[in-house]
N, C-alpha and C positions, 0 to 999 in steps of 0.2 A: 775580270771580275769573276770569281768562283761562286756560283749559285748553288744552293742546296736543292737538289731535285725533289726532295720530300716536301720542302715547303711549297714549291710550285706545282706539286701534283694536283691535277684537275680532279674535282669532285666527280664522282661516278655514281649515277642512280640506275639501279636495276629493278625492273619489274618482274617478279616471279609469278607464274600462273600455274595452278593446278586445275586443268580443264574438267568440267563436268556439266551435265545438262540438268541436273537437279540442284546441286550446290557447287559453285565454282569458287576456288580459293585464290586469293591474290595477296601479294606482299610487295612492299616498297623498301628497299634498303639503299643506303648511300654510304660511301667511303671516300676518304681523302688520303688514306694511308693503308695501314696494315689491318685494321679491324673494320668490319661493317657496323653501321648504325641502323637500328630498326626505325623507320619513319612511320609505317602503317601497314596493318595486315587485317585481313577479314574475309568475309565470304559474300557471294552474291547468291541470293535465294531465288531459285528459278521454278520451283514446283508449282507455284501458283499460276504460271502461264500454261495454257490448255494445249497448245499445239507445238510440235517440235520446231516449226519455222518461227514461231513467235519467240521461243526460248533463244534460238540462234540470233534473232534480231536484237533481243535484250542483251545477250553476250556481247555482240558487236558494239552496241551503244555504250555499255558500262566500261568496256575495255577502252573505247575512245575517251570516255570521261576520265578514266584513271590516267590515260596518257596525257591528256589536256591538263589535268590538275598537277601531276607530279613530274612531267616531262623527262621520263626515263631516257637513258643514253642506250640501253639494251634491254631486251626482253628475254627471260629464260622461261622455258615452258617444258612440262613433263611430256615425254614421248609416249604415246599410247602403247600399252604393252600387249603382247600377243595372249589373249585370254580364251577361255573356252566358250564364252558367250559372244557370238559374232554380232548380234544386234547392239550389245554394249560397246563393243569396240567401234562400231560404226558411229554410234552416237558421240563417244568420246572423240573420235577422229574429226567429226563435224565441228564439235565445240573447240577443239584445238585449231582447226583450220580457220574458223571465224576470228579467234584470237590473233591468229597469225596475220590474217588479212587486215584486221584493224591496225596492227603494228606496222605492217608494210605500207599501209595507206599513208602513214606518217614518216616513212623511211627510217624506221627504227630496226636495227639488226636483231635477229632472232637466233637463239641457240636452243636446241632440244637436249634434254637429258633422260636417260633411262632412270626408272625408279631405283634400280639397284645402285647405280652411280650416285644418285642423289643421297640415299641412305648411307652409303659408304662414306661420302664426303662429310656428312654431319656426324655419324656415330662411329665410323670406322668398321661397320658391319653392314654389308649389302643386303642382309636378310633381316635387318632390324624392323621391329613392328612400328606402326604409326605412333603409338604411345611412347616408344623408346626415342623416336626422332623428336617428337614434341617435348619430351622431358630434357633432352639435351639442349634444344633451342630455348626453352624456358630458362634453363641455367645460363647459357651463353649470353642471352640478352636481358636477363634479370626481369622476366615477364612476371607480373604480380598475379595474374589470373590465368588459369588453363582455359583456353578457348572452348567454346561449346562444340564447335565443328573442327575436326582435325584437318579438314581441307585448307584451313588458314595456315596452320603450321607446315603442312605439306608444301604450300606455295612459298612460305618463308624458307624451307629447306631447299627448294629449287633455286631460289635467288642466292642463298648462301653458297650452295654448290657452284653456281656460276662465279660468284666472287672468288672462291677459292681457286677455281680453274684459271680465272683471268690473272690472279695475283700469285699463282704458284706457291701458295702457303702450305699446301698439303701435297706431299710427294706419296702417290698412292703405292709405290713399291716399298714404302716403309711401313712398319707396324703402327698401330695406334699409339702404343706407349712411346715410340720414337717421336712421333708427332707431338705428344704432350711434353716431352723432354725438350724438344726444340721451341715449343710454344708454351711456357709455363703459365701464362695468363689464361689459357683455356681450361685449366683445372678448377677454376672458381665455380 
């Protein structure tokens, strides 16, 4: 009996995380084939917590809640970039580490992506602005409202980047116009 592998393809759920200690973005996407489907995205507000350790505790707890609720198969997270402000880098690294620890505590594989890679995967331009990334995602997923915080669309971009990487839908050696030619449904 010849079975169509597309029909039997397992549903894949990806949790995308844009780490932060004041606002942390998250997104859940799923797919059973060629295109991702947006399940949920948003932000976790952390400014109200007074100490850095309390913020880290809340990041861990909320990440565990997201994992428990959505049961992701994989976690994609932004890799902290090398910046001028060492303190900011340390804080972001701690937030990322706590998200990773929460994922690892549930045996969920983690993949890190550089910001340029994420932007390039979504827009075709590694130097795209947060607004350009958000606009592309709003178009792809037909999102009705622009989110208040771009951390949510950043997390969505990270999840989408991982989806593209896993499904080899985008060949980064090609130009953006070649990608659109090969994937006409992305022009919408």
